[in-house]
C-alpha positions as CSV (number, residue, x, y, z in Angstrom):
1,M,89.1,-19.4,-30.7
2,K,86.2,-21.8,-30.6
3,T,84.1,-19.2,-28.8
4,L,85.0,-16.5,-31.4
5,T,84.0,-18.8,-34.2
6,F,80.7,-19.7,-32.5
7,F,79.8,-16.0,-32.0
8,C,80.8,-15.1,-35.5
9,R,78.4,-17.7,-36.8
10,I,75.6,-16.1,-34.7
11,V,76.4,-12.7,-36.1
12,I,76.5,-13.9,-39.6
13,Y,73.2,-15.7,-39.1
14,H,71.2,-12.6,-38.0
15,I,72.8,-10.3,-40.6
16,C,72.1,-12.8,-43.5
17,R,68.4,-13.0,-42.5
18,L,68.2,-9.3,-43.4
19,T,70.4,-9.4,-46.4
20,V,70.5,-12.5,-48.4
21,T,67.9,-15.2,-47.4
22,T,67.0,-17.1,-44.3
23,V,68.0,-20.4,-45.9
24,A,71.6,-19.1,-46.6
25,A,71.9,-17.8,-43.1
26,Q,70.8,-21.1,-41.5
27,S,73.2,-23.0,-43.8
28,I,76.1,-20.8,-42.6
29,F,75.1,-21.3,-39.0
30,L,74.5,-25.1,-39.2
31,H,77.3,-26.1,-41.6
32,G,80.4,-24.6,-40.0
33,G,80.4,-21.3,-41.8
34,E,80.8,-22.6,-45.3
35,D,81.0,-20.0,-48.1
36,I,77.6,-21.0,-49.6
37,M,76.8,-17.5,-50.9
38,S,79.0,-18.1,-53.9
39,R,76.9,-21.1,-54.8
40,K,73.6,-19.2,-54.6
41,V,72.0,-17.0,-57.2
42,P,73.1,-13.4,-56.6
43,L,70.5,-11.0,-55.3
44,L,71.0,-8.7,-58.4
45,I,70.0,-11.6,-60.7
46,Q,67.1,-12.6,-58.5
47,L,65.7,-9.0,-58.5
48,I,66.1,-8.7,-62.3
49,V,64.5,-12.0,-63.0
50,L,61.7,-11.5,-60.4
51,F,60.7,-8.1,-61.6
52,S,60.9,-9.2,-65.2
53,V,58.8,-12.2,-64.6
54,I,56.2,-10.1,-62.7
55,L,56.2,-7.6,-65.6
56,L,55.9,-10.2,-68.3
57,F,53.1,-12.0,-66.3
58,I,51.1,-8.8,-65.8
59,L,51.6,-7.8,-69.5
60,A,50.7,-11.2,-70.8
61,A,47.7,-11.5,-68.4
62,T,46.3,-8.1,-69.3
63,S,46.9,-8.6,-73.0
64,Y,45.2,-12.0,-72.9
65,V,42.2,-10.7,-70.9
66,G,42.0,-7.6,-73.1
67,Y,42.1,-9.7,-76.3
68,R,39.5,-12.1,-75.1
69,Y,37.2,-9.3,-73.9
70,S,37.6,-7.4,-77.2
71,A,37.0,-10.6,-79.2
72,Q,33.8,-11.3,-77.2
73,I,32.6,-7.8,-77.7
74,I,33.2,-8.1,-81.4
75,L,31.3,-11.4,-81.5
76,N,28.4,-9.9,-79.6
77,K,28.2,-6.9,-81.8
78,T,28.7,-9.0,-85.0
79,S,25.9,-11.4,-83.8
80,Q,23.6,-8.5,-83.2
81,Y,24.5,-6.8,-86.5
82,L,24.2,-10.0,-88.6
83,Q,20.9,-10.8,-87.0
84,E,19.5,-7.4,-87.6
85,S,20.9,-7.3,-91.2
86,V,19.4,-10.7,-92.2
87,A,16.1,-9.8,-90.6
88,Q,16.0,-6.5,-92.5
89,L,17.1,-8.2,-95.7
90,R,14.5,-10.9,-95.3
91,G,11.8,-8.2,-94.7
92,K,12.8,-6.3,-97.8
93,I,12.6,-9.4,-99.9
94,D,9.2,-10.2,-98.5
95,V,8.0,-6.7,-99.3
96,K,9.1,-7.2,-103.0
97,L,7.5,-10.6,-103.2
98,L,4.3,-9.4,-101.6
99,E,4.2,-6.5,-104.1
100,Y,4.3,-9.0,-107.0
101,D,1.7,-11.2,-105.1
102,K,-0.8,-8.4,-104.8
103,L,-0.5,-7.4,-108.5
104,L,-0.9,-11.0,-109.6
105,Q,-4.1,-11.1,-107.4
106,L,-5.5,-8.2,-109.4
107,L,-4.8,-10.1,-112.5
108,M,-6.2,-13.4,-111.1
109,F,-9.4,-11.9,-109.8
110,S,-10.1,-9.7,-112.8
111,E,-13.7,-10.3,-114.0
112,D,-12.6,-10.7,-117.7
113,V,-9.9,-13.3,-116.7
114,Q,-12.3,-15.1,-114.3
115,E,-15.1,-15.2,-117.0
116,H,-12.6,-16.4,-119.7
117,L,-11.2,-19.2,-117.6
118,T,-14.6,-20.3,-116.4
119,R,-15.8,-20.6,-120.0
120,V,-12.7,-22.6,-120.9
121,E,-13.3,-24.9,-117.9
122,E,-16.9,-25.5,-119.0
123,N,-15.8,-26.1,-122.6
124,Q,-17.7,-23.1,-123.8
125,R,-16.6,-20.5,-126.3
126,P,-13.9,-18.4,-124.7
127,L,-14.8,-14.8,-123.9
128,L,-11.3,-13.4,-124.9
129,S,-8.8,-14.4,-127.4
130,V,-5.2,-15.2,-126.4
131,Y,-4.1,-11.8,-127.7
132,E,-6.7,-10.0,-125.5
133,V,-5.6,-12.0,-122.4
134,E,-2.0,-11.2,-123.0
135,R,-2.7,-7.6,-123.6
136,H,-4.5,-7.6,-120.3
137,F,-1.4,-9.1,-118.8
138,S,0.6,-6.2,-120.3
139,R,-1.6,-3.6,-118.7
140,I,-1.0,-5.2,-115.3
141,G,2.7,-5.7,-116.1
142,R,3.2,-1.9,-116.4
143,Y,3.3,-1.9,-112.6
144,L,5.9,-4.6,-112.5
145,E,9.6,-4.4,-113.5
146,N,10.5,-5.0,-117.1
147,D,12.3,-8.3,-116.4
148,V,9.2,-9.9,-114.8
149,V,7.4,-12.5,-117.0
150,I,3.8,-13.7,-116.3
151,L,2.5,-17.0,-117.6
152,L,-1.0,-18.4,-117.3
153,N,-2.0,-22.0,-118.1
154,D,-5.8,-22.8,-118.3
155,L,-7.3,-26.2,-118.0
156,A,-7.3,-26.6,-121.8
157,D,-3.5,-26.3,-121.7
158,N,-3.6,-22.9,-123.4
159,H,-0.7,-20.6,-122.6
160,Y,-0.8,-16.8,-122.0
161,S,2.4,-14.8,-121.5
162,S,3.0,-11.1,-120.7
163,T,6.1,-10.9,-122.9
164,T,7.9,-12.5,-125.8
165,T,11.4,-11.5,-124.9
166,Q,11.6,-14.0,-122.1
167,S,9.6,-17.1,-121.2
168,L,9.5,-20.1,-118.9
169,P,11.3,-23.1,-120.2
170,W,8.2,-25.3,-119.9
171,R,4.7,-24.9,-121.2
172,G,2.2,-27.7,-120.5
173,E,1.0,-28.7,-117.0
174,A,2.0,-32.3,-117.7
175,E,5.6,-31.2,-118.3
176,L,5.5,-29.2,-115.1
177,A,4.2,-32.1,-113.0
178,V,7.0,-34.3,-114.3
179,N,10.0,-32.0,-114.2
180,L,9.4,-29.7,-111.3
181,P,9.5,-31.1,-107.7
182,W,7.6,-28.2,-106.3
183,Y,4.7,-28.5,-108.6
184,E,2.5,-30.4,-106.0
185,R,2.9,-27.4,-103.6
186,I,0.9,-25.3,-106.0
187,A,-2.2,-27.3,-105.5
188,A,-1.5,-27.7,-101.8
189,G,-1.2,-23.9,-101.5
190,E,-4.9,-23.6,-102.3
191,G,-4.4,-20.3,-104.1
192,K,-1.5,-19.0,-102.0
193,M,1.7,-18.0,-103.7
194,V,4.6,-20.5,-103.8
195,W,8.1,-18.9,-104.3
196,V,10.9,-21.2,-105.5
197,S,14.2,-21.2,-107.4
198,S,14.0,-22.2,-111.0
199,L,15.1,-21.1,-114.6
200,V,13.8,-18.7,-117.2
201,W,14.6,-18.5,-120.9
202,R,16.3,-15.2,-121.7
203,N,18.8,-15.7,-124.5
204,G,19.5,-18.9,-122.7
205,L,18.6,-20.5,-119.4
206,T,19.0,-18.0,-116.6
207,P,18.5,-18.6,-112.8
208,A,15.3,-17.0,-111.7
209,V,12.8,-16.6,-108.9
210,V,9.5,-18.2,-109.7
211,G,6.2,-17.6,-108.0
212,A,3.3,-19.9,-108.7
213,R,-0.3,-20.2,-107.5
214,Q,-3.5,-22.0,-108.4
215,V,-6.2,-19.8,-110.0
216,N,-9.6,-20.7,-108.5
217,N,-13.1,-19.6,-109.3
218,R,-13.8,-16.8,-106.8
219,E,-17.3,-18.1,-106.3
220,T,-17.1,-21.9,-106.4
221,L,-13.3,-22.1,-105.6
222,E,-12.9,-24.7,-108.4
223,K,-9.6,-24.8,-110.2
224,L,-9.4,-22.7,-113.3
225,G,-5.6,-22.9,-114.1
226,N,-2.2,-22.0,-112.8
227,L,-0.6,-18.5,-112.7
228,Y,3.2,-18.1,-112.8
229,A,5.5,-15.0,-112.4
230,A,9.2,-15.1,-112.8
231,F,12.1,-12.7,-112.7
232,P,15.9,-13.2,-112.9
233,V,17.9,-13.7,-109.7
234,A,19.7,-10.5,-110.6
235,G,16.6,-8.7,-109.5
236,L,17.4,-9.6,-105.9
237,E,20.9,-8.1,-106.1
238,R,19.5,-4.6,-105.9
239,I,18.1,-5.4,-102.5
240,I,21.0,-7.5,-101.3
241,G,23.6,-5.0,-102.4
242,Q,22.4,-2.6,-99.7
243,V,23.7,-5.0,-97.0
244,N,27.3,-4.3,-95.9
245,L,29.1,-7.5,-94.8
246,G,32.6,-6.4,-95.5
247,Q,34.9,-7.4,-98.3
248,T,34.5,-11.2,-97.9
249,G,31.0,-11.4,-96.4
250,S,28.3,-13.3,-98.4
251,I,24.6,-13.9,-98.6
252,L,22.8,-17.2,-99.2
253,I,19.0,-17.5,-99.8
254,I,17.5,-21.0,-99.7
255,D,13.9,-21.9,-100.7
256,P,11.7,-24.4,-98.8
257,E,12.9,-27.2,-101.2
258,G,16.4,-26.7,-100.0
259,R,17.6,-25.2,-103.3
260,V,19.7,-22.1,-103.5
261,V,17.7,-19.0,-104.7
262,Y,20.5,-16.6,-104.5
263,S,24.2,-16.9,-103.6
264,S,27.1,-14.5,-103.4
265,R,29.4,-17.3,-102.1
266,E,32.0,-18.7,-104.4
267,G,31.3,-22.2,-105.7
268,I,27.5,-22.1,-104.9
269,R,25.2,-21.4,-107.9
270,A,21.5,-20.5,-107.8
271,G,19.3,-23.5,-108.3
272,S,21.8,-26.0,-106.8
273,P,21.1,-27.9,-103.6
274,A,22.2,-26.1,-100.4
275,G,23.5,-29.2,-98.7
276,G,21.9,-31.2,-95.9
277,Q,24.5,-30.4,-93.2
278,L,24.1,-26.6,-93.8
279,L,20.3,-26.9,-93.8
280,M,20.4,-28.8,-90.5
281,S,22.7,-26.2,-88.9
282,L,20.5,-23.4,-90.0
283,E,17.4,-25.1,-88.6
284,Q,19.2,-25.9,-85.2
285,H,20.6,-22.4,-84.8
286,A,17.6,-20.4,-86.1
287,G,17.7,-16.9,-84.8
288,E,21.3,-17.1,-83.4
289,M,24.8,-16.9,-84.7
290,F,26.9,-20.1,-85.2
291,T,30.1,-21.1,-86.7
292,W,30.4,-22.9,-90.1
293,K,33.6,-24.4,-91.5
294,E,33.9,-25.0,-95.3
295,D,37.0,-25.5,-97.3
296,D,39.2,-24.8,-94.2
297,T,37.5,-21.4,-93.9
298,L,35.7,-20.6,-90.6
299,S,32.8,-18.3,-90.9
300,Y,30.2,-16.9,-88.5
301,V,26.6,-17.4,-89.8
302,S,23.3,-15.8,-88.9
303,S,20.0,-16.6,-90.5
304,S,16.3,-15.5,-90.6
305,K,13.4,-17.5,-92.1
306,S,10.4,-15.8,-93.8
307,E,7.0,-16.9,-92.7
308,Y,5.5,-15.7,-96.0
309,S,7.8,-17.3,-98.6
310,G,9.5,-20.0,-96.4
311,W,12.9,-18.7,-97.6
312,T,15.9,-18.8,-95.3
313,V,18.2,-15.8,-95.6
314,A,21.7,-16.5,-94.3
315,A,24.7,-14.1,-93.9
316,F,28.3,-15.5,-93.8
317,V,31.2,-13.5,-92.4
318,P,34.7,-15.1,-92.4
319,A,36.4,-15.1,-89.0
320,D,39.6,-13.8,-90.5
321,D,37.7,-10.8,-91.9
322,L,35.8,-10.3,-88.6
323,F,39.0,-10.3,-86.4
324,A,41.3,-8.6,-89.0
325,D,41.3,-5.3,-87.2
326,L,41.7,-7.0,-83.8
327,M,44.7,-9.0,-85.1
328,K,46.3,-5.7,-86.3
329,V,45.8,-4.2,-82.9
330,G,47.1,-7.3,-81.3
331,R,50.3,-7.3,-83.4
332,S,50.8,-3.6,-82.7
333,T,50.3,-4.3,-79.0
334,I,52.9,-7.1,-79.1
335,V,55.5,-4.9,-80.8
336,I,54.8,-2.0,-78.4
337,G,54.8,-4.5,-75.5
338,I,58.2,-6.0,-76.5
339,A,59.7,-2.5,-76.8
340,G,58.2,-1.6,-73.4
341,V,59.5,-4.7,-71.8
342,L,63.0,-4.1,-73.1
343,I,63.0,-0.5,-71.8
344,A,61.5,-1.7,-68.5
345,I,64.2,-4.4,-68.1
346,L,66.8,-1.7,-68.5
347,F,65.2,0.3,-65.7
348,I,64.7,-2.8,-63.6
349,S,68.4,-3.7,-64.0
350,F,69.5,-0.2,-63.0
351,F,67.1,-0.2,-60.0
352,S,68.2,-3.7,-59.0
353,W,71.9,-2.8,-59.2
354,T,71.4,0.3,-57.1
355,F,69.2,-1.4,-54.6
356,S,71.4,-4.5,-54.2
357,S,74.7,-2.7,-54.2
358,P,74.9,-1.9,-50.5
359,I,73.5,-5.4,-49.6
360,R,76.1,-7.0,-51.8
361,L,78.8,-4.9,-50.1
362,L,77.6,-6.0,-46.7
363,A,77.5,-9.6,-47.8
364,H,81.1,-9.3,-48.9
365,K,82.1,-8.0,-45.5
366,L,80.2,-10.8,-43.8
367,Q,82.2,-13.3,-45.9
368,R,85.4,-11.7,-44.5
369,L,84.0,-11.7,-41.0
370,D,84.4,-15.4,-40.6
371,K,88.1,-15.0,-41.5
372,G,88.6,-12.5,-38.6
373,L,88.6,-9.3,-40.8
374,L,86.4,-7.0,-38.8
375,T,86.2,-4.0,-41.1
376,P,83.5,-1.4,-40.3
377,A,81.1,-0.3,-43.1
378,K,81.6,3.5,-43.5
379,T,79.5,4.1,-46.6
380,R,76.4,6.3,-46.2
381,F,73.1,5.3,-47.8
382,S,69.9,7.2,-48.1
383,N,67.8,4.1,-47.7
384,K,66.5,4.0,-44.1
385,E,66.4,0.2,-43.8
386,V,69.9,-0.2,-45.3
387,H,71.2,2.6,-43.0
388,V,69.8,0.8,-40.0
389,L,71.3,-2.5,-41.2
390,Y,74.8,-0.9,-41.5
391,E,74.5,0.8,-38.1
392,S,73.6,-2.6,-36.6
393,Y,76.5,-4.3,-38.3
394,N,79.0,-1.7,-37.1
395,K,77.6,-1.9,-33.6
396,M,77.9,-5.7,-33.7
397,L,81.6,-5.3,-34.7
398,R,82.2,-2.9,-31.8
399,D,80.6,-5.2,-29.3
400,L,82.1,-8.4,-30.7
401,N,85.5,-8.3,-29.0
402,E,84.1,-7.3,-25.7
403,T,81.4,-10.0,-25.9
404,V,83.9,-12.7,-26.8
405,R,86.1,-11.8,-23.8
406,D,83.1,-11.9,-21.5
407,L,81.3,-14.9,-23.0
408,S,83.2,-17.7,-21.2
409,A,83.1,-15.9,-17.8
410,K,79.5,-15.1,-18.3
411,Q,78.5,-18.6,-19.1
412,I,80.3,-19.9,-16.0
413,S,78.7,-17.2,-13.9
414,E,75.3,-18.1,-15.2
415,K,75.7,-21.8,-14.4
416,Q,77.0,-21.0,-10.9
417,A,74.1,-18.6,-10.4
418,Q,71.6,-21.2,-11.5
419,L,73.2,-23.8,-9.2
420,I,73.1,-21.4,-6.3
421,A,69.5,-20.5,-7.0
422,M,68.5,-24.1,-7.0
423,K,70.3,-24.8,-3.7
424,A,69.2,-21.5,-2.1
425,Q,66.0,-23.0,-0.5
426,F,64.7,-22.7,3.1
427,R,66.1,-25.5,5.3
428,P,63.3,-27.9,5.9
429,H,63.5,-27.9,9.7
430,F,63.4,-24.1,9.9
431,L,60.4,-24.1,7.5
432,Y,58.5,-26.9,9.3
433,N,59.1,-25.4,12.7
434,S,57.8,-22.0,11.5
435,L,54.7,-23.6,9.9
436,N,54.2,-25.6,13.1
437,T,54.2,-22.4,15.2
438,I,51.8,-20.8,12.9
439,Y,49.5,-23.9,12.8
440,W,49.2,-24.2,16.6
441,T,48.8,-20.4,17.0
442,L,45.8,-20.6,14.6
443,V,44.4,-23.6,16.4
444,N,44.6,-21.9,19.8
445,E,42.8,-18.9,18.3
446,G,40.1,-21.1,16.9
447,Q,40.9,-20.4,13.2
448,D,40.6,-24.0,12.2
449,K,40.0,-23.3,8.5
450,V,43.2,-21.3,8.2
451,A,45.0,-23.9,10.3
452,R,44.0,-26.6,7.9
453,M,45.3,-24.5,5.1
454,V,48.7,-24.2,6.8
455,L,48.7,-28.0,7.4
456,T,47.9,-28.6,3.7
457,L,50.7,-26.2,2.7
458,S,53.1,-28.1,5.0
459,D,52.3,-31.4,3.5
460,L,52.6,-29.9,0.0
461,L,56.0,-28.5,0.8
462,R,57.2,-31.7,2.4
463,Y,56.2,-33.7,-0.6
464,S,57.9,-31.3,-2.9
465,I,61.3,-30.9,-1.3
466,Q,61.7,-34.1,0.8
467,P,64.5,-36.1,-0.8
468,G,63.7,-39.6,-1.8
469,S,62.8,-41.7,-4.8
470,E,61.8,-40.1,-8.2
471,L,58.9,-42.6,-8.4
472,V,55.7,-42.5,-6.3
473,T,52.4,-44.1,-6.7
474,V,49.6,-42.5,-8.8
475,E,47.6,-42.3,-5.6
476,Q,50.3,-40.3,-3.8
477,D,50.8,-37.8,-6.6
478,L,47.0,-37.4,-6.7
479,K,47.0,-36.6,-3.0
480,Q,49.6,-33.9,-3.7
481,L,47.4,-32.6,-6.5
482,E,44.4,-32.5,-4.1
483,R,46.5,-30.5,-1.6
484,Y,47.4,-27.9,-4.3
485,L,43.8,-27.7,-5.4
486,D,42.6,-27.2,-1.8
487,L,44.8,-24.2,-1.6
488,A,43.8,-23.0,-5.0
489,Q,40.1,-23.4,-4.2
490,A,40.6,-21.4,-1.0
491,R,42.2,-18.6,-3.1
492,F,39.9,-18.5,-6.1
493,G,36.6,-19.7,-4.5
494,D,33.7,-20.7,-6.8
495,K,35.4,-19.3,-9.8
496,L,37.5,-22.5,-10.1
497,H,35.9,-25.8,-11.1
498,T,37.9,-29.0,-11.3
499,E,37.0,-32.5,-12.7
500,I,39.2,-35.5,-11.8
501,E,38.6,-38.9,-13.5
502,V,40.9,-41.7,-12.4
503,E,40.6,-45.4,-13.1
504,D,41.1,-47.4,-9.9
505,T,43.4,-49.9,-11.6
506,V,46.1,-47.3,-12.1
507,L,46.2,-46.0,-8.5
508,P,48.9,-48.5,-7.2
509,S,51.1,-48.0,-10.3
510,K,54.3,-46.0,-10.2
511,M,54.8,-42.7,-11.9
512,M,57.3,-39.8,-11.8
513,K,57.1,-37.6,-8.7
514,M,55.6,-34.1,-9.1
515,L,54.1,-34.8,-12.4
516,L,50.4,-33.8,-12.0
517,Q,50.8,-30.6,-9.8
518,P,53.0,-28.7,-12.4
519,L,50.5,-29.5,-15.1
520,V,47.5,-28.1,-13.1
521,E,49.6,-25.2,-11.9
522,N,50.6,-24.3,-15.5
523,A,46.9,-24.3,-16.4
524,L,46.0,-21.9,-13.6
525,T,49.0,-19.6,-13.8
526,H,49.4,-19.3,-17.6
527,G,46.0,-20.3,-18.9
528,L,43.2,-19.2,-16.5
529,E,44.4,-16.2,-14.5
530,R,44.1,-14.0,-17.5
531,V,40.5,-15.1,-18.2
532,K,37.8,-12.7,-17.2
533,G,34.1,-12.9,-17.1
534,R,33.6,-16.7,-17.1
535,P,34.2,-19.7,-14.7
536,W,37.6,-21.5,-14.8
537,R,37.5,-25.2,-15.7
538,I,40.2,-27.8,-15.3
539,R,39.7,-31.4,-16.3
540,I,42.2,-34.1,-15.2
541,S,41.9,-37.7,-16.3
542,L,44.2,-40.7,-15.7
543,G,43.6,-44.1,-17.2
544,R,45.3,-47.2,-18.7
545,Q,45.9,-47.6,-22.4
546,Q,47.4,-51.0,-23.0
547,D,50.7,-50.9,-21.1
548,R,50.8,-47.2,-20.7
549,L,49.6,-44.6,-18.2
550,H,47.5,-42.0,-20.1
551,I,47.4,-38.6,-18.4
552,V,45.3,-35.6,-19.8
553,V,45.1,-32.1,-18.3
554,E,43.0,-29.5,-20.1
555,D,41.5,-26.1,-19.3
556,N,39.3,-23.4,-20.9
557,G,42.0,-20.7,-20.6
558,I,43.7,-18.6,-23.3
559,G,45.5,-21.5,-24.8
560,M,48.9,-21.4,-26.5
561,S,49.9,-20.6,-30.1
562,D,51.5,-23.3,-32.4
563,D,54.8,-21.3,-32.3
564,S,54.8,-21.3,-28.5
565,I,54.0,-25.0,-28.4
566,S,56.9,-25.8,-30.7
567,K,59.3,-23.6,-28.6
568,V,58.2,-25.3,-25.4
569,L,58.7,-28.8,-26.7
570,A,61.9,-28.0,-28.4
571,G,63.4,-26.1,-25.4
572,I,64.2,-22.9,-27.4
573,P,65.0,-20.1,-27.1
574,A,67.2,-20.5,-24.0
575,A,65.6,-17.7,-22.1
576,D,62.3,-19.5,-22.2
577,V,63.7,-22.5,-20.4
578,T,64.2,-20.6,-17.2
579,E,60.6,-19.3,-17.2
580,T,59.1,-21.6,-14.6
581,L,55.8,-22.0,-12.9
582,N,55.1,-21.3,-9.2
583,T,56.8,-24.6,-8.2
584,G,59.9,-23.8,-10.2
585,I,59.2,-26.4,-12.8
586,G,58.3,-25.3,-16.3
587,L,56.7,-27.4,-19.1
588,T,60.1,-27.4,-20.8
589,N,61.9,-28.8,-17.8
590,L,59.0,-31.3,-17.2
591,N,59.4,-32.5,-20.7
592,Q,63.1,-33.0,-20.2
593,R,62.6,-34.8,-16.9
594,I,60.2,-37.2,-18.6
595,G,62.7,-37.9,-21.3
596,L,65.5,-38.5,-18.8
597,I,63.4,-40.9,-16.7
598,Y,61.3,-42.8,-19.3
599,G,63.4,-42.2,-22.5
600,R,63.3,-39.7,-25.2
601,E,60.3,-41.3,-27.0
602,H,58.2,-40.1,-24.1
603,G,57.3,-36.5,-23.3
604,V,54.6,-33.8,-23.2
605,H,52.2,-33.4,-26.1
606,L,50.4,-30.0,-26.4
607,S,47.3,-29.3,-28.4
608,R,44.1,-27.3,-28.4
609,S,41.4,-28.5,-25.9
610,D,37.7,-28.9,-26.6
611,L,37.2,-26.7,-23.6
612,G,38.8,-23.8,-25.5
613,G,42.2,-23.7,-23.8
614,L,45.3,-25.9,-23.8
615,K,45.3,-29.7,-23.6
616,V,48.4,-31.5,-22.2
617,T,48.7,-35.2,-22.9
618,I,51.4,-37.5,-21.4
619,D,51.8,-41.2,-22.1
620,I,54.4,-43.1,-19.9
621,P,55.0,-46.7,-19.2
622,L,52.7,-48.3,-16.6
623,L,55.0,-49.5,-13.7
624,M,53.7,-51.9,-11.1
625,T,57.0,-52.8,-9.3
626,D,57.7,-51.9,-5.7
627,T,59.6,-48.6,-5.4
628,E,60.5,-46.5,-2.5
629,V,58.1,-43.6,-2.1
630,T,58.2,-40.2,-0.4
631,P,56.8,-40.2,3.2
632,E,53.9,-37.9,4.0
633,S,52.6,-36.3,7.3
634,D,50.8,-38.5,9.8
635,D,47.0,-38.6,10.2
636,E,47.0,-36.3,13.2
637,G,48.3,-33.4,11.2
638,R,51.6,-33.0,13.1
639,I,54.3,-31.0,11.3
640,S,57.8,-32.4,11.9
């Protein structure tokens, strides 16, 4: 019954690796066949959750990347559009101001006006009356818009105006110098036009754009007076209205004094200060778009500064207005995505149920298998892998009873066969006599080299199979290794290169018999014989490390994978244990022998060598006590 239970666990382990999970199978195998499947998450739930998570992740990732990409495109396009819009708007405003500037130059350099102002400056009788000067203004004003007012102040503080329907709220130059902060810029301009934000009187004070310049004598460049032109801010709206910034976009124009010339933003009036923080941001981000937050409203701002007037034209677009369409698309995408996810989950559930149904049925049969209910699975499935799984399961059931009956007998037979194989060796006397005959025959024929090889082989065999102590000196085991290397050198010739480094202090110490030769033989047989096209190298070193004997054997062969190293040291699978070297001692058995003699904390350590192949390291206690050793052949080479 114990054998049946053991074999059932093996069957359950292999089937569960294909059906449920490897962890569940190992738990069944290692924990006495407990029913742990009922404590695990069902495969159906795992499939539904897994596919749903993957679907949601992909949907969320693509939506996020798409949203970020679309938002970046909108920002780039908006930045480009705003920059072009404010540049075009600034250019149109400059064209309008330059038009006024040129007409005022015609007035300023008129011969009659120049002569009149020169006479006033020299305290002579004026050439023209005030009426004649103002009529001259009217003729020039025909080329200007009706809402433009022109004012001229001469050095005698006389005032000349182009219209009586509107006027500037100040007259004398003294009043200007006191009340207007930009008055000093008129003289500093040296005849150039200065455009600022101010007020005009038109049925009350009205925000206006004022241009001022100093009138100079065109010959002597001496000051003759100041010329002013003003028009209401509403005159700019005809130009600004052509710019489309959406429903909530706005325009702000600021003069060099930091005062607002024009504003379509709520709460900001023409003539008011623009604010130091905004002016600083406009200066720092000139020619590029930046963000501006005011009253909890985030806006994107782009600006352009005029080299002619010094005005800064800024366009504001609220972020909510900018991304409104994108948000609508995002909400629609979310709704469609949720609907798609729900539909996909239905399909996923149906697929998962269909896919896991045969596996769940097989898992149910495996649960009953441990109870002795060996029911074959007769259901047919179109899935190839599941069909193969069921066929394998049914075949296991058919073979199970026969295998259980034969298992005990087979195990006994294998043990007996191994015992017989280990004992089935040539009797030493027959072997030695045969080698002795061969040796003397070769000597008589003059084949001394071959005879020495036979003698070496005889000593090697005597050392290997002669009964005696398990411990020998390091020097004796080295001599055995040298015999083996002599034979190997004769076989492989110059292809084989060996390096042996031994500290003299460890030669008298005791070590386990037949320790070095299997390591070198393993390097040759399994590491180097498959190497083609380059010399073979084996490096052996023995030395003392504190109270331990340190042994290293490494080669430049094909090496060994990490998985093979783990199997060799662990002694699994069982079939690999019987895979031996030419001497009949494999690395696995050698590792077990070291553990039996020196303790389980000692053994073989495998790693990658600097030479390119396998590196075998062994650390064992350094023994210096007297111990019986294996006898060797005498110096004359007799074989007995």
